[in-house]
N, C-alpha and C positions, 0 to 999 in steps of 0.2 A: 146272225153271226155266220161266218164262212171260214171254217178251218180247212184250208186247202193249200196245196203246194203245187206250183207249176213253173215250168221254165220259160213261159211266155213273157215278153217284155214289150215296152213301147206301145205302138198303136194297137197291137193285138190285145193288150190288156184292156184298153179303154173300149175297144169294140165289144169285147165279151161283157164288160161291165155295163155297157149300154143295153145289151140284150138281157142281162140279168135283172136290170132295173126297169125294164120296159113297162111294167104294170104300175109303176109309181109315177103318177101324173104330177104335173106342176102344181095343180090345185091341191093335191094331197100333201105335197111338200110344204105349201104355205100353211095348211091346216095343222100340220104336225108340230109347229112351234107354238100353237095357241093352247093354253090351259094345261091341265095335268091329266094326260091320257092314262088309262090302265095299261098293264103289261100286254094284255090280249090285243088292245087297240093298236098299240105301237107295233106289235108283231104283224098284225093283219094288214096294216097300212104299208109297212116297210119291208118286212122280211119274207112274206109268203112268195114273192116273185122268184126267189131262189130256193128257199127252204120248204115251201109248201105249207098248207094249213095243218098238216099232220106232223111237220118237223122232220120228215124223212129225207128231204133234199132231192126230190124228184120232180119239182114243179117246172123247171126250165129245161126243156129238152135240148136246146142248143148248148147250154152250159154243161150239161151232163155228158155231152159227146166228148168234152175235153178234160173235165175234171170230175172227181168223185166227191160229192158233197157229203158232209157228216149227217148221220142219222141221230137226231136228238132223242128219239125214242129208245135207242140202244143204251141201256143203263151202263154197260161196261165202258162206254165212252163218255156218257153225259154227266156222270157224277164225280169223276176223278178230280177235276180241277175246282178250286174255290171260286165263288162268285166274283171275287175281285178280279180274277184273270179274265172271266167272261165279260165283265164290265169294261175292262181295258180294251178288248177287241171291239166291243160294240161302240165304245166312245171314240177311239182313235184309229180304228181299222186294223186289218190283219197284221201289218208290220209292228204294231205295239207288242205283239207276242211272237214275232218271227214267222208269221204266216203271210200268205199272198196279199198284195194290194188289191186283188179282186174283191176282198172284203172291205167295203168303204167305211170311212168314219162317219158316225152319226151324232157326234157330240155337239155339232153346231146346229142341229135340227131339233134335238130333244134335250130336256133337262137331265141332270144326273139321276134324279128320282125316277123319271120316266124310263130311262134306260135300265135302271136297276129293277124296276117292275117288269120290264120286258125280259130281262135275264131270269127273273123269278118265274115268269110264265114259261120260258123254255125248259125250266127244270121240271115242269109238270108233265112233259112228254114221257119221261121215265116214270113208270107207274109201280115199279118194284122197290118198296122202301127197305128191302134188306141191305141195299148197297150203302155203305158209309159215304158220307159227303166229303168232298175234297177239302173243305175247311178243317176237317179233323186230321188231315195229313200234315202233322206238325213237323218242323225242322228236325232232322235226325241228329241226336247227340253223338258224341264220340264213343261212349261206353253204354249208356242206358238204351235199352231196346225200345222199339216203337210198337204201338198197338195197331196202327193202320196197315192193312195188307198191301203189298207193293209189287211193282214190276220194275226192278232196278238191278243195276250192276254197280257194285261198290268195290273200290280198291283202297284198302286201308293199310297204312304203314305205321309201325311204332318202333321207337329206338330208345334204349336206355342212355342216360346222359353221363353215367359214371359206373365204375366197377367193370366186371366182365362184359364185353361187348355183346349185344344181342339186337338184331334187327329182324322184325317179322312183318312180312307183307301178306295180307289176306285178300284173296280174290273171292268175292261174295256174289252169288247169283240168286236173285229172288224172283219168284214167279207167282203171280196171283192166280188162283183157281176159283172162278165164280165170284160171288159177292163177298164172301166172308173168309176165304181160306188163302193160305200162302205156303209154298214150300221154298226151302232155301238150301243151298250148298255153299260151304265155305272151305276153301283150300288155302292153307297157309304155306308160304315159302319162307324159310328161316335161315338166318346166318348167325351162328353162335361162335363166340370166341372161347377157346380152351387152350390147349397146347398150341393150336393154330386155329384158323377159321374153318368151320364146318358149315356147309350149306346143304339144303335139301328140303323135301316136302315134310311138313309137320302133320299133326293129327287132323284129319278131315272131319268136319261137322256137318250133319244133316239135320235140318230143322223143319218144323211144321207149326203154323200159327192159325188160330181161328178166332175171329171176332165174335164175342158173346153179346155185347151190348154197345149201342151207339145212339146218340141223340144230338143232332146239330143245333137244335134250339137251346138245349142246356149246355152244349159245348163239350161233351165228354165221349170217350170211346174206351172200351175195356176188352182185352184179348187174353187168351190163354195159349201158351206155347210149350214146345218140348224140343230139345236138341239132343242128339246122340253124338258124342265125340268118339270117333273110331281110331284105335291105336295104330295108325299107319306110319307115323314118324318113328325113326329109330331112336329108342331110349338111350342106347349106349353112346350115341353121338350128340345127345342133348336136344334132339329134334322132336321128341314126343314123351308122353308120360308112361307109356308101356302098358296101359290098361284103358278100357273103355269107361266113359263117364256119361251118365244121363242127367240132363238139366231140365226139369220142369220149372216154369216160371209164369208169372202173370205180369201184364203191362197195362198202364192206364195213362190216358192223356186228357188234359183239361184246358180248354180255351179260357182266357181271362180278358178283362177289358183292356183296351189300348193295345191290341195286337200282342199281348203277353200270353204266356202259356206255361204249364208245368207238365212234366212227364215223370212217371215212376215205374219201377220194376222191382220185383222180389221173387226169389226162387231158391232152389237147392242145387248143389252139385253132388251127385250120388255116384261114387266110384263102383266099378263092377267087381272089386276085390275087397275082402273083408278087413285086411290090415291097413286100409286107408280110410281116414276120416271123411265123412261127408262135410260139406261146407254150406252155410247159408249166406246169401248175398242180397243186398238191397241197394237200390240206386235211385237217384232223383235228379232231374234237370229242370231248371227254370230259365226262361229267356224272354226276349221280346224282338219282334221283327220291325225293321225300318226300311224305307225305300228311298232310293236316289230319284228325286223328282216324283211325279205322280204315278208313273207306271214303270219306273226303272228298276235297277238292280236291287235285290233284297239283301239286307244285312241282318243276321240273327245272332247277336251275342248271347251266350249261354253260360251258366255255371252249374256243374254237376257235383253232387256229393255221392261218393262211392264207398261202400262198406262191405266187408266180408269177414266171416268168423267161422273157423272150424268148429264142428259140433263135437268138442272134446272138453274134458275137465281142464280148467285153468287156461283155456285158450284165449288168445288176444284178438280183439276186433281191430282190423286194419281199416283206417279211414283215409280217404284221399279226396282232394279237391281238383276239379278239372275245368279251369276257365278256357273258353274257346270262342271261335267266331266262324259261323257258316256264311258263305257268300254265293249268290247265284252268278253264273258267268255269262249267260246269254239271254236274249230277249224272251225266249220261250220258257225260261226258268227251269229247264229240265236237266241242266248241267250245273253241278254245285261242287264246292269244295268246303272243307272244314279243317281247321287246325287249332291245336291247343297243347297244353302241357298238363300231365297228371302229376300232381304234387302230393307226396305222402304227408299226412298230418301227424302221425305217430310212427314210432320205430324207424325214424329217418336214417339211423346209422346203417341199418340193414336193407333199406329200400331206397332206391334212387328215383328222382323225377324221370318221367318218360315223355318224350315228344310224340304226339300222335297226329296223323294227317289222313284225310281221305278224299278221294275223288268219286263223285256220285253221278251216275247217268240213269235217268228215268227213261228207259228204252221204249216204253209204251208211247211216250209223247213225241218220239222221232229219233232219227239217227244222231250220231255224235256231231255231225256237221250241219244239222238242220237247226233253224231257228236262231241264227246269230244276227 
């Protein structure tokens, strides 16, 4: 596989491609379609000309003068994407996931099983099993938290559909630290209707996540997180709570057959003042992913159940349902949107439906305009 980007076009591309494939003889091409080769055999016949036997991408001196090839032994790169995306590139070439056509398609020379075995062999170059595999990076629900550590920017907007107007946009920056950790900053910009409309910055949240357990074979991942809500927004203008809140919570994700999945989250909101009640919350999302064509756009319908209950005598548990649809926008799959409506199940007289939408950019996988 050749995950590279370059501005070269036309004859230059094919000249470099010829250099990159110089070690793959015509006899080897004919042999590659016969029988069921192991992943190592496919890699050594086809891939070493560019990627090298160690997977570090330094085998072809002419090619490395022009582009930087990926290092499959670098776990921070090699484990983030699911095998399905690697297979798409191996089968149909770089453009299948918005990369350069210098990565040729091998689907006509190898069977799907052979290419899958080759991808599995590539996975062995990363020898640090602390890193959660990309298959466990499940679609992001609108409300329920994720267990997988991310490098993302998310812009989320919610708007009440009746009653006093309120529109809140959150700018969320997530950064992965090593194999298991993530830090997060969330800055809300709110517009609240009172005597007139008031706009400004709301309470800023700082978060930390650590993955405690993951197993791609069993399809699960479990993390513990904590957020601190800082009282930055002005309470008198309806932009903040006026006090700090600490939110410890746990999150869990589970792969299911047929590209289905479930995710769950449970935690507490603990205010920093004594006269405010703490609140318990629990959330769960279930969904399934579909694709347009074999390697096209991914559609992930989900349904969330969201509940919260103040820890006080005679308190009421509020239940909500959130149907939604996440869609990938580009070939590389790192730009996504999700939209849905949060419907109150009980106490509907005092609580209105809320429209929620987000735009997601997985910035580790490329720029906003890459991979289209």
